[in-house]
PAZAPA-4460 file (N, C-alpha, C; in steps of 0.05 Angstrom, whole numbers, plus 32768, in hexadecimal, padded with zeros to 4 digits):
% residues 81
    n_x    n_y    n_z   ca_x   ca_y   ca_z    c_x    c_y    c_z   seq   type   mol
   838A   864B   8937   838A   865B   894F   836F   8668   8952     1      M     A
   8369   8671   896A   834F   867E   8970   8354   869B   8978     2      N     A
   8342   86AD   8971   8342   86C8   897A   8328   86CD   8989     3      I     A
   8328   86DF   899C   8310   86E6   89AB   8306   8700   89A0     4      N     A
   82EC   8700   899A   82DF   8718   898E   82C7   8720   89A0     5      I     A
   82C5   873A   89A4   82AD   8746   89B1   82A1   875A   899E     6      K     A
   8287   8758   899B   8278   876B   898A   8262   8778   899B     7      V     A
   8262   8792   8999   824D   87A2   89A7   823B   87AC   8991     8      Y     A
   8222   87A3   8993   820F   87A8   897D   81F6   87B6   8988     9      L     A
   81E6   87C0   8976   81CD   87CE   897D   81B8   87C4   8969    10      H     A
   81A1   87BB   8974   818B   87B2   8963   8171   87B4   8973    11      S     A
   815C   87BC   8966   8142   87BE   8972   8143   87CF   898B    12      K     A
   8152   87E5   898A   8153   87F7   89A1   8164   87ED   89B8    13      G     A
   8172   87D7   89B5   8181   87CC   89CB   819E   87C8   89C4    14      T     A
   81B0   87CF   89D7   81CC   87C9   89D3   81D3   87AF   89DF    15      K     A
   81E4   879F   89D2   81EB   8785   89DD   8208   877E   89D5    16      F     A
   8213   876C   89E5   822E   8762   89E0   822E   8744   89DA    17      L     A
   823D   873C   89C7   8241   8720   89C1   825F   871C   89C0    18      Q     A
   8268   8706   89CC   8285   8700   89CB   8289   86E2   89C6    19      S     A
   82A0   86DC   89BA   82A6   86C0   89B5   82C2   86BC   89AB    20      G     A
   82CA   86A3   89A8   82E4   869C   899F   82E1   8690   8983    21      S     A
   82F2   8698   8970   82EF   868F   8954   8309   8685   8949    22      F     A
   8308   866F   893B   8320   8664   892E   8328   8675   8915    23      P     A
   8341   867A   8913   834C   8688   88FB   8365   8679   88F3    24      V     A
   836D   867C   88DA   8386   8670   88D1   839D   867F   88DC    25      L     A
   83AF   8670   88E8   83C6   867C   88F5   83D7   868C   88E0    26      N     A
   83DA   8682   88C8   83E9   868F   88B4   83DC   86AA   88AC    27      S     A
   83C2   86AA   88A9   83B4   86C3   88A2   83B7   86D7   88B8    28      D     A
   83B4   86CE   88D1   83B5   86E0   88E8   83D1   86EC   88EB    29      F     A
   83E6   86DC   88E6   8401   86E7   88E8   8406   86FB   88D2    30      K     A
   83FB   86F7   88BA   83FF   8709   88A4   83F0   8724   88A8    31      K     A
   83D7   8723   88B1   83C7   873B   88B5   83B2   8736   88CA    32      D     A
   83B9   8739   88E4   83A7   8732   88F9   838D   8742   88F9    33      P     A
   838E   875C   88F3   8376   876C   88F3   8363   8764   88DD    34      D     A
   836D   875E   88C6   835C   8756   88AF   834F   873B   88B5    35      R     A
   835F   8728   88C0   8354   870E   88C6   833E   8710   88DB    36      T     A
   8343   8720   88F0   832F   8724   8905   8316   8732   88FA    37      A     A
   831A   8745   88E8   8304   8754   88DD   82F1   8742   88CE    38      T     A
   82FB   8730   88BD   82EA   871F   88AE   82DC   870A   88BF    39      F     A
   82EA   8700   88D4   82DD   86EE   88E7   82C6   86FC   88F5    40      A     A
   82CB   8715   88FE   82B6   8724   890C   829F   872A   88FA    41      A     A
   82A5   8732   88E1   828F   8739   88CE   827D   8721   88C9    42      Y     A
   8289   870A   88C4   8279   86F2   88BF   8267   86EC   88D7    43      E     A
   8272   86EE   88EE   8263   86E8   8907   824C   86FC   890A    44      W     A
   8252   8715   8905   823D   872A   8908   8226   8724   88F5    45      I     A
   822C   871B   88DD   8217   8714   88CA   8206   86FD   88D4    46      Q     A
   8212   86EA   88E1   8203   86D4   88ED   81F1   86DE   8904    47      K     A
   81FC   86F0   8914   81ED   86FC   892A   81D5   870B   891F    48      I     A
   81D8   871A   890A   81C2   8729   88FE   81AC   8717   88F6    49      K     A
   81B3   8700   88EA   819F   86ED   88E0   8191   86E0   88F8    50      I     A
   81A0   86D7   890C   8194   86C9   8922   8183   86DA   8934    51      S     A
   8189   86F4   8936   8179   8706   8946   8164   8715   8936    52      F     A
   8162   870F   891D   814F   871E   890B   8153   873C   890F    53      A     A
   816B   8745   890A   8172   8761   890F   815F   8775   8902    54      A     A
   815A   878A   8910   8148   879F   8907   8157   87B3   88F5    55      S     A
   8147   87C6   88EB   8153   87DB   88DA   8167   87EC   88E9    56      E     A
   8164   87EE   8904   8177   87FF   8913   8190   87EF   891B    57      D     A
   8195   87D8   8910   81AC   87C8   8916   81C5   87D8   8910    58      F     A
   81D8   87D8   8923   81F1   87E5   891E   8207   87D8   892E    59      R     A
   821F   87DB   8924   8237   87D1   8932   8243   87E8   8942    60      I     A
   8243   87E6   895C   824F   87FB   896D   826C   87F8   8971    61      D     A
   8275   87E0   8976   8292   87DC   897B   8299   87BE   8977    62      R     A
   82B0   87B9   896C   82BA   879E   8968   82D7   879E   8971    63      V     A
   82DE   878C   8983   82F9   8789   898D   8301   876B   898C    64      I     A
   831B   8767   8989   8324   874B   898B   833C   874A   899D    65      Y     A
   8340   8733   89A9   8356   872E   89BC   8358   8744   89D1    66      N     A
   8340   874A   89DC   833C   875C   89F3   833E   8779   89EE    67      E     A
   8350   8783   89DC   8353   87A0   89DA   8359   87AB   89BE    68      D     A
   8357   879B   89AA   835E   87A5   898F   8343   87AB   8981    69      I     A
   833F   87C5   897C   8326   87CF   8971   8327   87CE   8953    70      D     A
   8314   87BF   8947   8312   87BC   892A   82F7   87C6   8920    71      I     A
   82EA   87D6   892F   82CF   87DF   8929   82CD   87EA   890D    72      T     A
   82DE   87FD   8906   82DC   880B   88EC   82E3   87F7   88D6    73      E     A
   82F5   87E5   88DA   82FC   87D1   88C6   82E4   87C0   88C0    74      L     A
   82D6   87B7   88D5   82BE   87A6   88D1   82A8   87B5   88C2    75      V     A
   82A4   87CE   88C9   828F   87DE   88BC   8295   87E2   889F    76      K     A
   82AE   87E2   8897   82B6   87E6   887B   82B3   87CD   886A    77      K     A
   82B2   87B5   8877   82B0   879C   8868   8298   879C   8855    78      V     A
   8282   87A6   885E   826A   87A5   884D   826D   87B6   8834    79      K     A
   8281   87C7   8833   8285   87D9   881C   8298   87CC   8808    80      H     A
   82A4   87B5   880F   82B7   87A8   87FE   82A8   8797   87E9    81      I     A
***
């Protein structure tokens, strides 16, 4: 199955939005949808950071999936795991 993710980011003094559809395992999503979406979003944000050569002021402002489910704080905590 696919989930839609939107990330609102800040880098190099500019705010920007990236959105996309990502495949996730249906069984994982049924078991814990927020966790599954969080890891998909985190991996994607890491790719964005690399492709945009993110600056030191890079930050995650907001992360939502499936239009209205906010997982911002969960994604920010991933780097602490």
